C-alpha positions as CSV (number, residue, x, y, z in Angstrom):
1,X,-48.5,-31.0,-9.3
2,X,-46.0,-30.7,-5.8
3,X,-43.8,-27.1,-6.0
4,X,-40.5,-28.1,-4.2
5,X,-39.8,-26.0,-1.2
6,X,-36.9,-23.1,-1.9
7,X,-33.5,-23.9,-0.5
8,X,-32.6,-22.8,2.7
9,X,-29.5,-20.5,2.3
10,X,-26.9,-23.4,3.6
11,X,-28.6,-25.9,0.9
12,X,-28.2,-23.7,-1.7
13,X,-24.4,-22.6,-1.1
14,X,-23.7,-26.3,-0.7
15,X,-25.6,-27.2,-4.1
16,X,-23.7,-24.6,-5.7
17,X,-20.3,-25.4,-4.7
18,X,-21.0,-29.3,-5.1
19,X,-21.2,-28.2,-8.9
20,X,-19.1,-30.3,-10.9
21,X,-16.8,-27.4,-11.9
22,X,-16.8,-26.2,-8.3
23,X,-15.4,-29.7,-7.3
24,X,-12.9,-29.5,-9.8
25,X,-11.5,-26.1,-9.2
26,X,-13.1,-24.6,-12.2
27,X,-15.1,-21.5,-12.9
28,X,-19.3,-20.7,-11.9
29,X,-21.4,-18.2,-12.9
30,X,-24.5,-17.1,-11.0
31,X,-26.8,-13.8,-10.9
32,X,-26.2,-11.8,-8.4
33,X,-29.9,-11.5,-7.6
34,X,-30.1,-14.8,-6.6
35,X,-27.0,-14.8,-4.9
36,X,-29.0,-11.8,-2.7
37,X,-32.1,-13.7,-2.7
38,X,-31.1,-17.2,-1.6
39,X,-28.1,-16.3,0.7
40,X,-27.8,-12.7,1.0
41,X,-24.4,-11.0,-0.3
42,X,-22.6,-10.1,3.0
43,X,-23.3,-14.3,4.1
44,X,-21.9,-15.0,0.2
45,X,-18.9,-13.3,0.3
46,X,-18.3,-14.7,4.0
47,X,-18.3,-17.9,2.6
48,X,-15.9,-17.2,-0.4
49,X,-13.6,-15.8,2.1
50,X,-14.0,-18.7,4.2
51,X,-13.2,-21.2,1.4
52,X,-10.4,-18.8,0.0
53,X,-12.2,-18.4,-3.2
54,X,-12.4,-14.8,-5.6
55,X,-15.2,-13.7,-7.4
56,X,-15.8,-10.9,-10.1
57,X,-18.9,-8.9,-10.3
58,X,-19.8,-7.7,-13.9
59,X,-23.5,-6.5,-15.4
60,X,-25.5,-8.3,-12.6
61,X,-23.5,-11.5,-12.8
62,X,-20.9,-12.9,-10.3
63,X,-17.9,-15.1,-11.7
64,X,-16.8,-17.3,-9.1
65,X,-13.2,-18.7,-9.2
66,X,-13.7,-21.8,-7.3
67,X,-9.8,-22.1,-6.2
68,X,-7.1,-20.1,-4.3
69,X,-5.3,-19.0,-7.3
70,X,-4.5,-15.6,-7.9
71,X,-6.8,-13.3,-10.4
72,X,-5.0,-11.3,-13.3
73,X,-7.4,-8.8,-15.1
74,X,-6.7,-8.9,-18.8
75,X,-7.6,-5.4,-20.3
């Protein structure tokens, strides 16, 4: 059995943002530890800024809004 090589940071980001929900301007969720492991938090935040996307963090998860619409926090 061959174990696939881990994705490069660029390949991981490409894979993430080519998910159907991301392509359609929806919402995706990832564990913060995976983002830190595969890409690094600073690089990921730079990519979000470059795309004009927003994200919120809660309980070790990042919820990423793959659009440029404003976010309103509902309490």
